[in-house]
N, C-alpha and C positions, 0 to 999 in steps of 0.2 A: 693490543697484544699484552696479555697478562701472564707473567712468568713466575713459577714457583721453583726455587732451587733448594734441593735437599742435601747439599754438601758444599763446603767452602770453595773447592776448586771450581765447581760449576758457577758459583756466584762470581768468582774472580773472572771467569770467561765472559759472563754476561756483561759485567762492568767494563771489561777491556774492549768489548764490542760496542760500547757506547749506549747500552740499553739498561742502565741502572734504574731509570725511571719506570721501566716495565716490570720490575720486581714487585710482587705483591705479598710474597711470603718466603721465608728462608729457614734454614735449620738452626737449632740452638747453638751450633758450633761455628756458625758463620760470623767472622769478625768484621769490623768495619762499622759504617754508619747505618746500622740496620735496627736500631733500638725501636724505631717507630713501626716496624713491620712485625706481623705475627710470626712466632716461632712454631714451625709445624712438627718439630721433633723434640723429644726429651729423652733423658736416660736416668736410670736409678743408680748408675755407677757413682761412687764417691771419687770424683776426679781430683779432689784435693788430698787424697790419701797418698802415702808413699807408693812408689812404683811397684814394689813387690806386692803390696796389698791390692792395687788395681789389677795386677796380673792374676792374682788369686781370685778376685771377684769375677773376672772374665772366664777363667778356667772352670770355676765351680758354679757358674750361672745355671739356674734351672728354669729360667724364663728369658725371653728376648731382651737383649741389651738396650734396645731403643724402641720407642713408641712413636707412631705416626698419628697426629691429630686429624683423623679423617673428617670429623665434623667441621673443623675450621677449613680444611682443604676444600670441602664441598662448598662452603660459604664463599670462599675466595673465587670460585669459578674460573680457574686458570685455563688459559689456552694451551700452555706448555708446562710440563712438569719435568724437571731434570733430576735424575737419580744416578745411582751407580750399582754395579754388581761386582766390584773389585774386592771389597773387604767388608764382611758383616760385623767386624769389630769396630769399624770406623764410622758406620752410618747405618741407617735403616736398610735391612735386606731388600734387594730388588724385587723379590717375590711379593713382599708385603706391599710395596709401592704399586706394583703392577695390579695386584688385586684391588687396591683402593682406587686407582685411576680408572680401571675398567668399569667401576660402579658409579662413576661420576656422570652427571648429565653433561651434555655438550661434547662428549667424546674428545677430551683434550689429548694432545700429542705427548707421548712419553719418550724422553730422550734418556737412554741408558748408557752411561759412559763406562768403558772398561779398558782404560789404557794400561797395559802391562809393561810396555817397553817405552823408552824415551821417544823413539820415532813414531809412536802411535798418538802422542799427545797433540800434535798439530791437527790430526784428523778430528779430534774432539772440538777444536775451534770451528772447523768446517761444519761438523754435525750440528753444533749448537747454533752457529750462524744461519744455517739453512732453516732450522726449526723456528727461529725468531726473526727471520727475514732480514738478516744482517750479513749477507753473503760477501759484499765488498769489504766490509770491516773485518770479516774473518780472513779473507785473502790477505789483507794488509797485516793482520796479526801473525799469520803464518810466515809472511815475508820477514817481519821483524824477528821472529823466532830464529829463522835460518840465518839471518845476517848476524845476530848476536852469537849464536852457537858457532858459526863459521869463524868468528874472531878468536875463539878459544880452542879451536881444534888442535889437538896434539901439542898443547902448550908445554907439557912436561915429558914429551916423548924422548926416549933415549936415556933418561935419567934412572930408569929401573926402579922407580918409586912404587911401593906397595902400601895400600891404605885399607884399613879395616873400618867400615862405616857402620855404626850402630844406630838403630832407631828406637832402642829401649835399653835401659841400663841394668834393671834389676827385676828379672834376670836379663842378661845381655841378649839382644836380638840383632842378628846381622841383617842389614837392610837389603831388600831385594827389589823386584820390579825395575824401575827406571834408574835407581841409584848406581848400580854397577855400570850401566851404560854411561852415566855422567862421568864417572871416574875414567872409564876407558876412553871417552871422548877427549878428556884432558891429557891422555897419554899415560894414565896411571893404572896399575893392576889392582882390581878389587880383591881384597883378601877375604876368602870364605863366602863372598857374595855371588849370587847367580842372577843374571839378567832375566827379567820376565817371570821370575819365580817369587813366591811370597817370602817375606822376612821369616826367619826361623831362629829358635833359641840355640845358643851355644853356652859353653862355660868360659869363665875367665882363663882357665887353663888352656882351653882350645885356642884362645886368642894369643896367649903367651907362646904356645908352641908354633903357631903360624908366623910369629915374629914379624908383624907389619912394621914399616917405617913410621907410620903415623896411625893413631886411632882418632876417628872423628865420631862425634855423637850429636845427632839432631833428633831428640826424642819426640815421638809422635804426639802432636797436640800440645807440646811444652814450648814455652818461650825459652830463650837461651839462659836467662837467669835461673830458672828452675832446673834446667839440665846441669848447669854449673854447680848448683847446690847439691845435687845428687852425685855428681862425678867425684866430689871430694872424698866420698866414702871408699873409693877404689885406689889402690896403690899405683896403678898405671897412669901415665900422663895421657890426658884426653883433651882434644880440642873440641869445644862445645859450640854448636851453632843452633840456629832457630828452627825447630821442627813444627812450629805452629803456623807462622806466616810464610815459611819458605819450603823446605825440602819435602814435606809430606803432602803437598798440595799439587797434584799433577795437572798443572795448567800454566797460566802466565807467570805464576810465582817461581817457576823453575828457571826463568830467565835471570832474575837477580840471584837465584840460588847458585847457578853455575858460577857467576862472578864471585860470590861469597866463598864458595868452595875453592876456587882458584886462588883467591887472596889468602885463604888459610894455609894452603900448601906453600904458596910463595913465601909467606912469613916464616914458615918453618925451614924451608930448604933454599930459598933465594933464587 
């Protein structure tokens, strides 16, 4: 079984299912011990630029943000390719991947992950597990997910806490998709966020007017130290968390993410 993963959350799932040795190629953004594996994707975006400049690069782009190395993909002869159709700003668009996979010899399976809500993420474990023949491991991972989340259910219920969660700072983006679900699971009201919907831009004035009890930022693709460095430019107090290894990866990483979010709220409100 030869597996190519084109996004970090898929790589996390494969590893959590005990199939790390089956990975033969990953994306350029997959972190971990993958330096020995070919990187099948690349981007021309300057990811070291300030957030506002990265945002402008994306908004003004006249060409695809990411490129898929089809030649290397064909050489790797994968049995399974795992991609996503959730966000074209985060990874190679699913249409490009589908076109590439259908042209490959051997007719590899394409797994297209599209988890918009928190409750859909365990389904991804099952889907990947089925594709790579790790059904029992997927069932165990789903059980671990539900056990962990069950322990945090309604932890802050009745306190009336309202949290604005950002996944970009300049300009501010209110996090969508699974993040509002995570807040609601803890018994917290997500301010301005909509479950199952994409993140969207607001102004800092919008956030001030919404008057959240707490502002949390886990910038997409940024480690916590970088988010902290950008948060100091804003007058409002912001709790900074890791958006690279944790919150922006819809997979097993959301298990420790929930604990991290709960701890951040606990430290603030006791």
